[in-house]
Each structure stands twice: as C-alpha cells, then as structure tokens.
N, C-alpha and C positions, 0 to 999 in steps of 0.2 A: 403632600405631606399625611392628609388622612388615609391614603391609600396603604402607606409605608407604615404607620402607627397600626392601623388594622392589622395587615400582615404581621408585622411584630407581635402583636396581640394574639394572633392564631399561632404562631409558631411558640408560644411561650405556653400556651394553653395544651398544645397538641404534644409538647416534649413533656410537660408535666403528667398528662395522662398515660404515655408511652410508659413513664416511670413509676406510676402508681402501682403498688401491690394489690393484686387480686385477695380477696380475703377468702380462708378455708386454707385447706391441706393441700401443699403440693411437694410432690415427689421428684427429686433429681438423681438419677443413676450416674455413677462414675462411667459405667460402659454400660452397654445393652447387649453386648457379644461377647463371648469366651470361644475363644480358638485353642482346643486342646493342640493342634498339631498333628502328629503322628505319634500315638502311644501304644503301648504293647497291651494286648489281651491280659485282663486280671488288674490293670494297673490301678491306682486310684483317680477315680474319676470324678471328684469332689471339687467344687468351684464356689466363689463366693460373688455375689452382686452389692457391692455397697452403693447405699442411699443416703439422700438427706433431704429432711423435712425444709424444705426452703419457703414454706407457707406460714400463714398466721394461726392456724389452728392444729389441733392435734391429728398426726395422719394415723389411719387405722387400715390394715390390711388384712381384708376379709376372706380373701383365699388366695391362692398360689396353685396352679394347676399345669402339670406337665404334659405335653402333647402325646405322652405314651406311658405305660408304666415302667420303662427302662429309666424315665427322668424324673427323680424325685426331688420336690422343692423343700424347703424348711424356712419358714417366717416367722418373724416375731408376731406374738399374738397380743401384746400389749400396745396401747397406743405411743406414738412416736410423737415428741413435743417440737413444737417449731422450734428449728435451727439444731436439732437434735439428729444422730446419724446411726444407722443400724447396718443389716445386710440380710441377704436371703441366699441359702447356702443350697446349691444344687449338685446332687449328687447323680452321676450317669454310670448304668451297670455296663462295664467294659467287658462284661463277659463276650458280647455279641460282637462279630468281627464285621469291618467294613466300615463305611463312611458315616458320620454324625452329622444329622442335620435336625436339631431338634429345638422346640420352644417350651418356655414357661410363662403362661399369661399369668399377671398380678392384678388383682381387683381389688381396689381400696377407694378410699373417699374423696381422693386429689381432685382438686377442681378443674386440672389442668390436663390431666390424665389419668382417669378413672381405670382405664385398661392398659398397663404398660407391658409389652412383649419382650421378653428376654431371650436370647437365641444362645445355644451352644452348637459347635460345629467341629470337626475334625476325622480324624480315620483309627480305626483300633485296627492293629496288626497283630494277626495270630502268632502265637509263641508255640514253637515246636516243644511236644511234651517229651521228657527224658526218655519215654520209649521210643519216641518218633525217631530220636537223634540216634538212637544205638542201631548200628547195622544188622541188617537180619539175615539169617542162612538161609539161603536156598538150596535146594537140593534138585537134582535132574534126575528124572524117572529113569532107573536102572543103573546108576551110577555108585560107585562106593565112597562114602566119605571118608576126606582126607584128615588124618589128624597131625 
C-alpha cells in the first residue's frame, strides 16, 4: 500500500512539473520553413513567419539576420506581450536564378529558444526577356537577303 501511495504521489508531482510554465518569454512559430516552390525570376519573394509569445514575460527580438544579402528580414522592434502575436517578414531577391536555400537567424530573449532558425527554399526560374523571345535574323556570308 505504501509503495502504491508513493508511486501515485510521484506521478502527480512529475505530471504537475511537466505542466508548469517556465517563467520568461517563449517564442512559438506557426512554421519554421517556407517553400516558394518554383517561382519566376523577378516574382514577389516576400513571405511571413507568424509567431506568438506563449511565455509569461515580454518577448524582445534583438536581431534577425539573413544568411546572405539576398535574404532581408524585417522584425518587430517593440516588445511582444505574453499571449500576443506578431510576424517576421522575409524578402528574398528573386533576381537570382536557381535553387533557394537560405536561413534567417532570430535572436531574442526567449528562454526556450534564444536563437531560432527560419528557412526558405524553392527554385527561381529564368524568365525570357522580350528580346530573347523575338526571332533573330541570321545571314549567311555571300547570300542575298530575301524580302
């Protein structure tokens, strides 16, 4: 009987500890990765990563840095209250053709994840210019053009 009571008490205590909320800011993203799929060169490369502060203290994002100059993040500079939501906007420069595989590192005061990593991926296809789409006239040396 004592063993059963002790086991029951330990179970209740450990369950209670698992459900206890850690004090401090906590950042929870709706998604950590955005897949553009296949997009055309020059297309809108903007996306948004929504998040919520599920902690007990205001969340402060101190920095957001893209892995290269072609990936530019924009983040809220004001503290995010507990329970409030906001977003980090990321703009990828689609002038570059080929596969996309970039990251944005988010630095915050979140106790669970002070450095979050957001990812973007996809492929940018080259778009033919009007000049490329027009047939070109070729001449053969010594030939007379036909009108």
